[in-house]
C-alpha positions as CSV (number, residue, x, y, z in Angstrom):
1,M,-46.8,6.7,-19.7
2,T,-47.4,10.4,-19.2
3,V,-50.2,12.6,-20.6
4,R,-49.2,16.1,-21.6
5,E,-50.1,18.9,-23.9
6,A,-49.0,18.3,-27.4
7,R,-46.0,20.1,-28.8
8,P,-45.3,21.1,-32.4
9,E,-42.7,18.3,-32.7
10,D,-45.4,15.8,-31.8
11,S,-47.3,16.5,-35.1
12,P,-45.8,13.7,-37.2
13,A,-46.6,11.1,-34.5
14,I,-50.1,12.5,-34.0
15,L,-50.8,12.4,-37.7
16,A,-49.5,8.9,-38.0
17,I,-51.9,7.7,-35.2
18,L,-54.8,9.5,-36.8
19,Q,-54.0,8.0,-40.2
20,A,-53.8,4.5,-38.7
21,S,-57.2,5.2,-37.1
22,A,-59.6,5.7,-39.9
23,E,-62.5,6.0,-37.5
24,A,-60.9,9.1,-36.0
25,G,-61.5,11.2,-39.0
26,T,-59.2,13.3,-41.2
27,W,-57.2,16.0,-39.4
28,S,-54.2,18.1,-40.5
29,A,-51.4,19.6,-38.4
30,D,-53.0,23.0,-38.8
31,D,-56.3,21.6,-37.4
32,L,-54.5,20.7,-34.2
33,R,-53.4,24.3,-33.6
34,L,-56.6,26.3,-34.3
35,P,-57.8,28.8,-31.6
36,G,-60.1,27.3,-29.1
37,R,-58.6,23.8,-29.4
38,R,-56.4,21.9,-27.0
39,C,-54.5,18.7,-27.9
40,W,-53.1,16.2,-25.4
41,V,-50.9,13.2,-26.1
42,A,-50.1,10.0,-24.2
43,D,-46.3,9.7,-24.3
44,S,-44.3,6.6,-23.5
45,P,-40.6,5.7,-23.9
46,A,-41.7,4.2,-27.2
47,G,-43.1,7.6,-28.3
48,V,-46.6,9.2,-28.6
49,R,-49.2,6.4,-28.3
50,G,-52.5,8.4,-28.2
51,V,-54.1,11.8,-28.9
52,L,-57.1,13.7,-27.8
53,L,-58.2,16.9,-29.6
54,A,-60.9,19.0,-27.9
55,S,-62.7,22.2,-28.6
56,V,-62.6,24.3,-25.5
57,A,-64.2,27.5,-27.0
58,V,-67.3,27.4,-24.8
59,E,-66.8,28.4,-21.2
60,G,-67.4,25.5,-18.8
61,E,-67.8,22.7,-21.4
62,S,-65.7,20.8,-23.9
63,E,-66.2,18.8,-27.1
64,I,-64.0,15.9,-28.0
65,L,-63.1,16.3,-31.7
66,T,-61.1,13.2,-31.9
67,L,-59.6,10.6,-29.6
68,A,-57.3,8.0,-31.1
69,V,-54.8,5.5,-29.8
70,D,-52.1,3.8,-31.8
71,P,-53.6,0.4,-32.9
72,R,-50.5,-1.4,-31.4
73,A,-51.2,0.2,-28.0
74,R,-55.0,-0.1,-27.6
75,R,-56.7,-1.6,-24.6
76,Q,-54.0,-0.3,-22.2
77,G,-56.0,2.5,-20.5
78,I,-54.5,5.2,-22.8
79,A,-57.9,6.6,-23.9
80,S,-59.0,6.8,-20.2
81,A,-55.8,8.6,-19.3
82,L,-56.3,11.2,-22.0
83,L,-59.9,11.7,-20.9
84,R,-58.7,12.2,-17.3
85,A,-56.3,14.9,-18.5
86,L,-59.2,16.7,-20.2
87,L,-61.3,16.5,-17.1
88,R,-58.5,17.9,-14.9
89,E,-58.3,21.0,-17.0
90,R,-62.0,21.2,-18.1
91,P,-64.2,19.6,-15.4
92,G,-67.5,20.6,-17.0
93,P,-69.6,18.6,-19.4
94,I,-67.9,16.9,-22.3
95,F,-69.7,16.3,-25.6
96,L,-68.7,14.2,-28.6
97,E,-70.1,12.6,-31.8
98,V,-69.3,9.0,-32.8
99,R,-70.3,6.8,-35.7
100,P,-73.0,4.3,-34.9
101,S,-70.9,1.7,-36.7
102,N,-67.9,2.4,-34.3
103,T,-69.0,-0.2,-31.8
104,A,-65.7,-0.3,-29.9
105,A,-65.7,3.5,-29.3
106,R,-69.3,3.6,-28.3
107,Q,-68.8,0.8,-25.8
108,L,-65.7,2.6,-24.4
109,Y,-67.6,5.9,-24.0
110,Q,-70.6,4.2,-22.4
111,R,-68.3,2.3,-20.0
112,L,-66.7,5.7,-19.0
113,G,-70.1,7.2,-18.2
114,F,-71.0,9.0,-21.5
115,E,-74.8,9.0,-22.2
116,V,-76.5,9.2,-25.6
117,V,-78.2,12.6,-25.9
118,G,-79.2,12.6,-29.6
119,R,-78.4,11.7,-33.2
120,R,-77.1,14.0,-35.9
121,P,-78.4,12.9,-39.4
122,G,-75.8,12.9,-42.2
123,Y,-73.0,14.1,-39.9
124,Y,-70.3,12.0,-41.4
125,S,-69.1,11.6,-45.0
126,H,-66.6,9.1,-46.5
127,P,-68.7,7.0,-45.9
128,P,-71.9,8.8,-45.2
129,E,-73.3,8.0,-41.8
130,D,-75.3,9.7,-39.0
131,A,-73.6,10.5,-35.7
132,V,-74.6,9.5,-32.2
133,A,-74.2,12.5,-29.9
134,M,-73.0,11.7,-26.4
135,R,-72.4,13.7,-23.2
136,L,-70.4,13.1,-20.0
137,Q,-71.7,15.0,-17.0
138,P,-68.9,14.8,-14.4
139,R,-69.7,14.7,-10.7
140,D,-68.7,17.6,-8.5
141,T,-65.0,17.6,-9.3
142,C,-62.7,15.6,-11.5
143,D,-61.0,14.3,-8.4
144,S,-64.1,12.5,-7.3
145,F,-64.9,11.4,-10.9
146,E,-63.5,8.0,-11.6
147,L,-63.3,6.7,-15.2
148,A,-63.8,3.0,-15.2
149,E,-61.3,1.0,-17.2
């Protein structure tokens, strides 16, 4: 598996993964290409298996907008590999919001070193739910930063 920046021809596979991952939110192909955003994919011989979309508009920090893995390829280290790609290019703090009900994602983020920094009331719709705000504060460099599996 390789992690690389998404290309326009990846859009159908990315959108299929997002559609199969209701917890990832609703995104369009246009959303993936807006200024100030970067999109990485985890690519394998079987095709695109994961996607990470981040806002990189603020100098020195990033916000994960969505991170999704094809349901058939979960628990294989794909999310960690995508996060490593983000850290290599954007070694500053990383922020994200996650539904409190998304226990699997919250456990993954905590295992990877993210800390809860707050709550955003009424953040989500369909269904309505608050968000848990989390932050990862990498150590000195991403080379010394190890994401646990």
